[in-house]
N, C-alpha and C positions, 0 to 999 in steps of 0.2 A: 811403233805406236802403242804396243801393249801386248801382253802374253794372252794366249787363248784361255788360260785358266782365269785370268782377271776378267776377260770378256764374259766368260760363262757365269762368273760370280756377280758381275755388274754389267748386265747387258744394256742398261740405259746409258752407259758410257759411250757406246759405239757411235751413235749418231753425232753427239757433240764433238767427239774426237775427229770424226771425218770432216765435220764443219771447220774445226780448228785447223786441221791439216790443210784443207783447201784454202782457208784464209791466209795461212802462212805462205803457201805457195804463191798466192795472188800478190801478197805484200812484197815478196822477193822479186816478182816480175815488175813491180812498179818502182823499183829503185831508180832514181834520177840518173841521167846520162852524164851530167856535169861531174868531173872527176872528184871534186871536193865533197859534193853531196852524195855521190855514189859511195865514196869511202865511208862517210858518216853513217849512212843507212845500212850499208853492208856490215859495218862494225857493230851497229846496234843489234842486228840480227844475231851476230855471233856471241855478244856478251849477255844478251837477254832476249830470247825469242818471244817469251810471253809479253814482255814490255813493248817490244817492237810491234807486236800484233795490236795491242791496245792503242798505242800511239797513232796508228794509221787512221783511226776514226776522227782525229782532230782535223780542223781546217788547216790548209797548207801552211800559212804563215806561222800559226801557233805550233803546228807539228814540227816545223823546222827549228823553231826556237827551243822547244822541249827536247828535241833530239840533240841539239848542240849542248844545251844545259846538262843533260844526262851524261854526255861523253866527257865534257869538261870536268864534271865532278867525279866521274869514274876514273879519269886520268889522275886527278888529285888524290883519290882514294888509293890508286895503284902505288903512288909514291909513299903514302902513309903506310900501306900494308907491307911493303917490301922491307922485311927485317934485315936484309943484307946491306942496306944503305947505311953508312955511318951517320950518327945523329948530327954531327957538325956539318954534314953535307945535306942532310934531309931538311933540316929546319929552314935554311934560306929559301929552298925551293918551295916549300909549303907556304911560307909567308909572302913570297913574290909571285905566286902562281897566277893571281888575278892580272898581273901585268904581262905574263907570258902569253896569255890568250890573244893579245893584240899583235904578237910577233910571229909572223909566218915562217921565220927561220928557226924558231926555237923547237927543240925536242930533247928528250932525256931518256936514255935507254935504261929501263928497269922493268920489273914484272916478268910474267911468263906467258907463253902461248899467245892468245889473242890480245891480252893486255900489253904485251911487249910490242906487238904490231901497232897498237893504238899509240903508245908512247913514242915509238920510232918514227911514226908518220903523223905526228900531232899537227904538223903544218896544215894538213887538210881540215882539221877541226877549226884551227885558227882562221883559215880562209873562209870557211862557212860562217863562223861567228861574225866576221867583218861584213858579211852581206846581210845580216839581220838588221831590222829597224832599231833606231837608237834606244827606244824604250826597252826593248828586249835586251840589248847589249848592257845597258846600265844595271838592269836587275841581275843579270848573270854575273857581271863583274862584282857587284856589291856582295852577293852571296858567296862567291868564290873567295873573295878577300876575307870575309868573316869566318868561313869554314877553314881556310888555310891557317889562319891565326889560332883558331880553336884546336885544330889537330896538332899544331906545333906545341901548344900548351900541354897537351896530354901525352906528347912524346916524352916530356920531362916530368910527368906527374902520374902517379898510379891512381886508379879509380878506387878510392878508399870508402867514401860514404855514399849513401843513396843520392844525396845532392850532387856529388861528383858524377855519378852515373847519369843522372838527368842532364847535367851540364854537358857531358861528353856526347850523349845522344842528341842533344840540341845542336851541337856543332856539326855532327856528321849526318844528321837526318832531319832534325827539326827545322834547320835552315833550308833544307830542300823543300819542306812544306811551305815555308814563307816565300821562297823563291818562286815556286809554282803558282802561288796565289798572286804574286806580282806579275807573272807572265799572263795569267788569266785576265787580270785587270788591264794590262797593256793591250791585250787583244780586243778589248771592248766587249767580251762575252760575259763577264761576271762583274759584280759589285762586291765590295768588301764589307762584312758586318763589323760592328764596333769591336767585337772580341776576336777579330780575324787572326791576329798574331798568336794569341794563346791557342786557339783551336787548330791553326795551321801547324804550330809546333807539335801539338799532340798527335796529329796525323803522322808526322815523321817519327816521333818517339815510339808510337805503337808498332810501326813497321820495323824500326831499328831494334827495339828490344826483342821482338820476335826472332829476328835474324841472329842476335847475340845469343839467345837461348838455344836456338836450333843448331848453331854452328860451334857449340862448346868444344867438341872433340877436334874439329878441324883447326880451330884457333889455338887450342892448348898444345897441339902437336906440330905447330908451325916451326919450320926449320929456317934459319939457325936459332931463332928465339921465339918462345911462346908469345901469343897475343892474349892478354887477359883483360876482359872488359866487365866481368861480373864484379860487383862491388864487394870489397872485403867485409863491409858491414853486414852483408848477407851471408856470404860463403864462410866467413870466419866463425859463424855459429856451428858449422858442420864439419870443418876440416882445418888442419893447421896450414895446409897449402892447397891452393885451388886445384892443382893437378892431381891431388890425392883422390878427388871425386871420381876419376875415371877408373879407379881400381875396383875390382869386383868385391873385395872385402869391405869396401865403404859404400856399397850400393844403397843401403837404407838411408844413410845420411845424405847421400848424393841426391836421391829422389826427393827428400824433404827440402833440400836446398833448391832444387829445380822447381818445386811447387811454389816456394816463396818467390822465386823469380817470375814465374808465370802470374802469380797473384799481383805482383807489382805492375806488370804490363797491363793487366785488366783495368787499372785505374784510369787509363786514357780513353776507354771505349766511348763513354758518354760524350766527350768532346768530339771524337771522330764522327759519331752519328750526327751531332749538331752541325758540324762542318758540311757533311755530305747533304744534309737536308736543306741547306741554304743555297746549294748550287742550282743554277738555272739552265745552263746549256747541257743537253743530253749527252753529247760526246765527252765533254769535260767530266760530267758526272760519272760515266762509265769508266773513264780513264782513272779517276780517283777511287771509285768504289771497288773495283775488282781486286786490286792489291790488298785492300783492307779486309775483304772477305777471306782472301787466301791467308791473311795473317791470323785471324781468329780461328780458322780451320787448322792451321799449323799449331797454334797454342793448344787446341783441343787434343791434337795428336801427341804433343810433347808432354802434356801434363801427366804426372805420375808414371812416366815411361822411362825406365832405366836405359832403354835403347839409345837415348840421347847421348849417353856416356860410352856407347859401344860402336855406334855407326851413324848412318844418315837417317833422319826422320823427316819425311816430307809428304805432302799430299800426293796421292796417286794421280797420274796424268789425266785419267778420265774425269776425276773430280774437278781438277783445274779447268778442263774443257767445259764442264757443266757450269762452273761459276762464270766463265766468260760468256757462255751461251745464254744463261738465264738472267744475268744482271742487267736490267734495263730501267728499273724505277726504284725509288726509295723504299717502296713496299718490299721489293726483292731483297734489299739490303737488310731491312728489319727481319725478314724471314730467315735469311742466312745466319745473321747474328744470333737469332733465337735458337735455331737448330744447333749451331756449334756450341753455344753456351749450355744447352741441354746435354749435349754429348760430354762436355767437360764436367758438368755437374755430376753425372753418373760415376765419374772416376774419383770424386773427392772422398778420401778416407777420413772418417770423423776423428780418427786419432792423429791425423796430421797436425803439426803445431799451428799451421795457418788456416786450418779448415774453415773456421768461422768467418775469417776475413774473405777467403775465397768465395764461400757461399754467399756472403753479403753482396759482393761485387756482381756475381752471376745473377742473383735475384734482382738486383737493381737494373741490370741490362735486360733481363727477361721482361720485367715490368714495363720498361721503356718501349720495348719492341711490341708488347701486347697493346699498349696504349696507342701506338702510332701505326702499327702494321696490320694488314689483312691476312692473318696467319693461316686461316683455314682455306684460302683460295690459292694454293700453291703446291708445288712438289717439294718434299722434304729432302735435305741433303743427308740426313742421318738415317732415315728409315727407307732407304732406296736400294737395299741389297737385292741382288738378283734372286729369282725363284726358279724352280725347276721348269715351270710351265712357260718360262720366257725363252727356253732353248730354241723354240721354233722361230721366235723373233730374231734371235742371234743369227741363226743359219740363213734366214731370209736377208738380213742386212748384209751378211758376208757375201751371199750370192749376188745381191744387187751391186755391191762394191766391185766384185770381180767382173760383172757384165759391164759396168761403167768404165772400168779400167781398160777392158778389151775394146770397147767402142771408141774411147779416146785414143788409144794406141793405133787404131786403124783409121783414124781421121773422120769417123762418123759424127763425132761431136768435138767441139773445140773448147779450149780453156776460156775463151771469151764469153761462152754461153752462160 
């Protein structure tokens, strides 16, 4: 769950972490008995534990539809990501994937670890898909068809311009935002605003661009062939080859390139806030809001951070647990975006080539949050570092956890309580 040193530094993490652990255990015990649905929810836990936790809050029918939608697109993404598949074999699969989801006999062996299991036993996902209501099926099929075609296009095309970058992100993530909006509408829980397509797309782009920035090193080191999603229009200002940014001698240019990529991602925040503010259903709101907060938090960590080119940069688990625990209303979202934009703002170097653009985007976000949020009535995500006088709280919580575990192990209390 975390190291003792981290707990001592961030004692406020402990309670949210315990709650998250408990919620994950509860979700795992609620996996349906039907073999198709059991496979889908078990696989969801394996490929994304945080997503599988948030999805549990949705109503049963919508939860099932979102679960299948996620796994279908994850399978499609597995085909796209597997660089060992020859292009002439990969393209037809991507283009026809929307038809394969209707075929319970179809499967294709690719990927690694849990993703290989997903692909080898894809018939379970197809069987679950066929049990969904027609409206859900149509939305999933349409988005899968459009995404597969878009992925196929970029298998044969490099991401050269910023427009290319936006188009690629639209195909692999913006369409996810559109698809989720269609599922929410089909459930009867939400209505669509006039600009729903644009702001749904921005929700996906913001998450995808964050992932592309964070995963630079993993993608560039992919074997047998690198995956390169950063647009040449940006990285070409700082290096002759994208992979050159990972070398220590190019650290200064690499960080400036990274900062421009983060600045580009910040342009989607206002659309994302507008989308979330329009949601009516509390469970759908939390489902959408938690990943967005984690994205702005990740960007704040990545900005001006050369470690992006050396290893893994991600939110500590305790902070993720806090986000899940605290995100209940739009005021919470405004507060979180304000906090992380402040954190990012403190890292801006005035000598950075894009400093003025970065600061302008951050100031616009902060002003929007001040105008709409109740910023003084909340706990901050930034100024929450542990203090020495919190040691007693840490020890008390640890003691209570030990007592609780002992009582549960001896049958004094049950998991249903």
